ZAVEX-785041 format. One record per residue (C-alpha): residue number from 1; residue in three letters; x, y, z. Coordinates in steps of 0.5 Angstrom, whole numbers, plus 500, padded with zeros to 3 digits. Example, Ala and Ser with C-alpha at 12.3 -4.5 7.8 and 13.67 -1.06 7.14 Angstrom:
<recs>
 num residuo  px  py  pz
   1     ALA 525 491 516
   2     SER 527 498 514
</recs>
This chain:
<recs>
 num residuo  px  py  pz
   1     MET 492 033 445
   2     THR 495 033 438
   3     GLU 502 037 438
   4     LEU 501 043 434
   5     PRO 506 045 428
   6     PRO 511 051 429
   7     PRO 507 059 428
   8     PRO 509 060 421
   9     ASP 514 065 423
  10     SER 518 061 427
  11     ASP 525 060 425
  12     ASP 525 053 425
  13     ASP 520 054 418
  14     PRO 526 057 413
  15     ASP 519 056 407
  16     PRO 515 063 406
  17     ARG 508 062 409
  18     LEU 503 068 407
  19     ARG 499 070 413
  20     LEU 493 073 412
  21     ARG 489 079 415
  22     ILE 482 080 413
  23     LEU 480 088 415
  24     PHE 473 089 415
  25     GLY 473 097 415
  26     ASP 477 100 421
  27     SER 475 098 426
  28     ALA 474 089 425
  29     MET 479 084 423
  30     LEU 480 077 423
  31     GLY 487 074 422
  32     PRO 492 068 424
  33     GLY 492 070 431
  34     LYS 483 071 432
  35     ALA 483 064 427
  36     GLU 488 060 431
  37     LEU 485 062 438
  38     LEU 478 060 435
  39     ASP 481 053 433
  40     HIS 484 052 441
  41     ILE 477 054 444
  42     ALA 473 049 439
  43     GLU 479 044 441
  44     THR 479 045 448
  45     GLY 472 048 450
  46     SER 476 052 454
  47     ILE 477 060 453
  48     ALA 482 060 458
  49     ALA 486 054 455
  50     ALA 486 057 449
  51     GLY 490 062 452
  52     ARG 494 058 455
  53     ALA 496 054 449
  54     MET 497 061 446
  55     SER 501 064 451
  56     MET 496 069 452
  57     SER 492 071 459
  58     TYR 485 069 460
  59     LYS 484 077 460
  60     ARG 487 077 453
  61     ALA 484 071 450
  62     TRP 477 074 452
  63     SER 478 081 450
  64     LEU 480 078 443
  65     VAL 473 074 444
  66     GLU 469 079 445
  67     GLU 472 084 440
  68     MET 470 078 435
  69     ASN 463 077 438
  70     ARG 462 084 437
  71     ALA 465 084 430
  72     PHE 459 080 427
  73     ARG 452 079 427
  74     ALA 452 074 431
  75     PRO 457 072 437
  76     LEU 462 067 435
  77     VAL 463 064 441
  78     GLU 458 062 447
  79     ARG 461 062 454
  80     ASN 457 057 459
  81     ARG 459 061 466
  82     GLY 461 057 472
  83     GLY 457 053 476
  84     THR 458 045 479
  85     ARG 460 043 473
  86     GLY 465 048 471
  87     GLY 464 054 465
  88     GLY 467 053 458
  89     ALA 466 056 451
  90     ARG 464 053 445
  91     LEU 464 056 438
  92     THR 457 058 435
  93     GLU 455 055 428
  94     THR 456 063 426
  95     GLY 463 062 429
  96     GLU 464 055 425
  97     ARG 462 058 419
  98     VAL 467 064 420
  99     LEU 473 060 422
 100     ALA 471 055 415
 101     HIS 470 061 411
 102     TYR 477 064 413
 103     ARG 481 058 413
 104     ARG 478 058 405
 105     VAL 480 064 404
 106     GLU 487 063 407
 107     ARG 488 057 403
 108     ALA 486 060 396
 109     ALA 491 066 398
 110     ALA 496 061 399
 111     ALA 494 057 392
 112     ALA 494 063 388
 113     GLY 500 066 391
 114     ALA 505 060 391
 115     GLU 509 062 385
 116     ASP 510 069 386
 117     ILE 512 067 394
 118     ALA 517 062 391
 119     ALA 519 067 386
 120     LEU 521 072 392
 121     LYS 524 066 396
 122     SER 529 065 390
 123     LEU 531 072 391
 124     LEU 532 072 398
 125     SER 539 073 401
 126     ASP 543 067 405
 127     MET 540 070 411
 128     SER 543 064 416
 129     HIS 549 068 418
 130     GLN 544 073 421
 131     LYS 542 069 426
</recs>
């Protein structure tokens, strides 16, 4: 399995990054955590494995999947129940589309804000002594 880069807010990464959260009214949202969960489900074919990759319980991962499935017109993740061949999960076509749109918006926002983010970074104090 390919090793993932550190999360955007990791202490190992001093460069600022934009973390995008899209709110759909008061009840639904899509942000970096849910997008990462969808990525891991697509990669592993398993909600449990996706949760483990994020240090998250299966219950929490499944709860987030249910939340996303309810928020959109069609489910984003389809689960296959266990059996002799075991269970599994996969992104539906809608799930793939939602994730692709989210990633495009994320890239567009980062590109649009790059200059201002660089300006904000230049105004930061030296935080190395605060660790």
